[in-house]
N, C-alpha and C positions, 0 to 999 in steps of 0.2 A: 674017682678027683672030676667028673662028673656033677657029681651029690652035692657035692661043697660046694661049683661054681652053682649052681644054681640056690644054693638054698642062699649065699651071699645075697646075690639078684632077688628073691622074693624078699629078703631083711630088707637090700636097700630098698625098697619098692615099696616096702609096707614106711620106713624111717622117711621115705620121701613122703607119703601122702601122710604121714602126722606132721613132720616138717612143714608142706605148705596147708595140711590148718589150724596148726601152731602160729602161722606167720599172719594166720586172720584173726584167730583169737587168742586174746587176749588172756585168760589161767592160762593156756599149755603151749610152754616153751617153744620154740623151731629151732632151738639150736643143738639141744642135746640128738633130736628127731636126723638132721638133718650132718652131722657128725656120724653117726652111726646110716648112712645114706653114703656119703666119702668113703669112709673103711669098708662097708659092705663094696658097692660098687670098683675097689682098687684092688678087692683083691679075688670079684667077677670079671673083670672087664677092662680092660685099658681102655675102650673104646664108648661103654656106658659113663666111663669115671671123666673121661675129657668131652662130655655132652654134661655130665653133673655139674664140670667145675667150670665150664660155658654159662648156666642159666644166672636168671638177673636171685631165684631165691638164693643158687648160694653166694652168689656176689654182697648181699645184706644184708646175711646173715650168722655169714661160718668165710668168709676168706680173709677179713680182717684177723679174726685170731688165729687159723688155721697157718697165716703167714708170719706169725709172731706180733701184731699193732698191737693184740687186745681187742675190749669189748667196751660197746658202751655203758653207762650206769641202769640206762634200761634195760637193753639188755640181759646183765647183772641179776638187775632186783629178777629180772621172769624166772630167770633158772632156779634163784634160793629160793625163790615163794613155791616155783614145782616143785622143788626136790624136797624140801622142807611139811610140804603139805602128803608127798606120795610117802615120808618117810614117816610122819606120825599118826598115819596109818598103820601099819608093821608096828611103832613103836605101840600104839593102845590099845590093842592086840594080843600083844606081847602082854603087854603091863596085866591086861586084867585077865589071863589066863596066871599068873604070876610065874612068870617067863623072865626075871631081872638081870641076871648074867648078861643075855642078846640083847635087852631093853640098853647097857649101858655099852654095848659096844657102839649100836647102831647111834645112841647119843655123842659115842667119840665121832664115827664117823658124819653123824651131820654137821658136829662143833667144828671141824677138818676143812670138810667141803666149801661151809661157809668163812674162813680164816684164806682158803684158797681163792674163792673167786673175792674177795674184797684186798686178797695182799699183793694173791697168788700172782693173779692176769692183771695186763695196764688197763686200765681206763681210756678210753678213747673220745674225742668229742663227737657225737654223729655229725652226720653227712647231713650238710643243708643242700 
C-alpha cells in the first residue's frame, strides 16, 4: 500500500511539473497534466490534494472543469491540438508499418475526442 501512495505522489509531481510548463508554453497544454496531478494527489494524500487544489495553477486551469462549469475555447483548442499531434505520431508510425486496424481504432478515438471537447465539455467565457 505504501508503494502505491509513493507512486501516486511521484506521478502527481510529474503531472504538476508538466502542467506548470504547459501553463507557460503554448504547445504543451496544462490541462491534462494538471488533471493527472489532481487525480494522483487525491489518491495519495489528502494534505497534498488540499494543497494542490488551493494553488493558483489549479484554480486558473482546472477548477472550472472539475466543478462542472466547463472550459474556455482557448483551453479546449490547446488540448485538442496537443492530443491530435501526439496521436498523429502513433498513427503515422502504424501506417508506415502497415498496421491498419489499430490505425482505424486510433482514428475513431481521435474523432470521439474532438467531438467530446467540442460538444461534451461546456464552453465558458474567459475570466477578465
